[in-house]
C-alpha positions in Angstrom: 11.6 24.6 51.6 11.2 28.2 50.7 7.9 27.9 49.0 6.3 26.7 52.3 7.2 30.3 53.5 5.8 32.3 50.7 2.1 33.4 50.4 0.7 35.3 47.5 -1.8 38.0 48.6 -4.6 39.3 46.3 -6.0 41.8 48.9 -5.6 45.4 48.4 -5.2 46.0 52.1 -3.8 43.8 54.9 -1.6 43.8 57.9 1.3 41.7 59.2 1.5 40.6 62.8 4.6 39.2 64.5 4.3 35.5 65.8 4.8 34.6 69.4 6.3 31.5 71.0 8.6 30.6 68.1 5.9 31.2 65.4 6.6 33.1 62.2 4.9 36.5 61.3 1.5 36.1 59.8 -1.2 38.0 57.8 -4.2 39.6 59.6 -7.2 41.5 58.2 -7.0 44.4 60.7 -5.1 45.9 63.8 -1.6 44.3 62.8 1.7 45.8 63.4 2.6 46.5 59.8 0.2 47.7 57.2 0.3 46.9 53.5 -1.6 48.7 50.8 -1.5 47.4 47.3 -2.6 50.0 44.7 -1.4 47.8 41.8 -3.1 45.0 39.8 -0.4 42.6 40.7 -0.2 40.3 43.7 2.0 41.1 46.7 4.0 38.2 48.1 4.5 37.7 51.8 7.6 35.8 52.8 8.1 34.5 56.5 11.9 34.8 57.1 12.3 34.3 60.9 11.0 30.9 62.1 10.4 29.7 58.6 13.1 30.4 56.0 15.6 30.6 58.9 15.5 28.7 62.2 13.9 30.5 65.2 17.3 30.2 67.0 18.8 32.5 64.4 18.1 35.8 66.0 20.1 37.7 63.4 17.4 37.8 60.7 14.4 40.0 60.1 10.8 38.7 60.6 9.5 38.9 57.0 9.3 40.5 53.6 6.6 41.7 51.2 7.4 42.1 47.6 6.2 42.3 44.0 7.7 42.2 40.6 9.6 45.5 41.3 10.1 46.1 45.0 11.4 43.8 47.8 10.7 45.1 51.4 12.4 43.6 54.3 10.5 44.2 57.7 11.6 43.8 61.3 8.7 44.0 63.7 9.3 45.4 67.3 6.5 45.8 69.7 8.1 47.8 72.4 7.9 50.4 75.1 8.9 53.9 73.8 11.6 54.1 76.4 13.2 51.1 74.7 13.1 52.5 71.3 16.6 53.3 70.6 18.0 49.9 71.8 15.4 48.0 69.8 15.9 50.2 66.7 19.6 49.3 66.6 18.8 45.6 67.0 16.2 45.9 64.1 18.7 47.5 61.9 21.2 44.7 62.5 18.7 42.2 61.7 17.7 43.7 58.6 21.3 44.3 57.5 22.1 40.5 58.1 19.1 39.5 56.1 19.7 41.8 53.2 23.4 40.7 53.0 22.2 37.0 52.8 19.6 37.8 50.0 22.1 39.8 48.1 24.7 37.0 48.4 22.2 34.5 47.1 21.0 36.8 44.3 17.5 36.5 45.6 16.6 40.2 45.2 18.4 40.8 42.0 16.9 43.6 39.7 14.5 44.8 42.5 14.4 48.0 44.4 15.3 47.2 48.0 13.6 48.7 51.0 14.0 48.0 54.7 11.5 48.8 57.5 12.2 49.1 61.1 8.6 48.7 62.3 8.2 49.8 65.9 4.8 49.8 67.7 3.6 50.2 71.3 0.6 47.9 71.9 -2.4 49.8 73.4 -4.1 47.5 75.9 -7.5 49.0 75.9 -8.5 48.0 72.5 -5.7 45.7 71.4 -4.4 48.0 68.7 -1.0 49.3 67.9 0.4 52.9 68.2 3.1 53.3 65.6 6.4 54.7 66.6 8.0 56.2 63.5 10.6 58.3 65.2 13.8 58.5 63.1 17.2 58.7 64.6 18.8 62.2 64.9 21.8 60.9 63.1 21.1 59.7 59.5 24.3 57.6 59.4 22.5 54.2 59.3 20.1 55.3 56.5 23.3 56.5 54.5 25.0 53.3 55.2 22.1 51.2 54.0 21.8 53.1 50.7 25.5 53.2 50.0 26.6 49.7 51.2 23.4 47.6 50.7 21.6 49.5 48.0 18.6 49.6 50.2 16.4 52.5 51.4 15.9 52.3 55.1 12.6 53.4 56.6 11.4 53.8 60.2 7.7 53.2 59.4 4.8 50.9 60.0 3.3 50.9 56.5 4.3 50.1 52.9 2.2 51.2 49.9 2.8 49.6 46.6 2.0 52.0 43.6 
């Protein structure tokens, strides 16, 4: 059931960490892969998509989403080596696109501003933190496609700030 995959967060600052071994993404207090800052007085909802809303065998979906009354943000988490960035970025874009199309077809995100995040990190072994990789592709074709075809802003970032 979808409600089992949603958690309302009242914290002003938290992180999202990708699950391992067929587990969904989850909330952590610090050193996660994706940072969420809530500068509003409203709750932010966290939705586990991969391995909760959809079966873990469905590799075409993004990991999770965060949203409030106005904005819905789809997130694909990739912990990668910098040399594999391009290949993983393309896979993340495909997963985001498939998930957005599903949500649009089901009218789940109606009347919300849509954002999609390719969240790429490289784990630093010394202190178990993540080094963000926010490199954008030289060609802006995918960003233009997301806005024109999916009505969604596409970001290559590791942080969302709700204002």
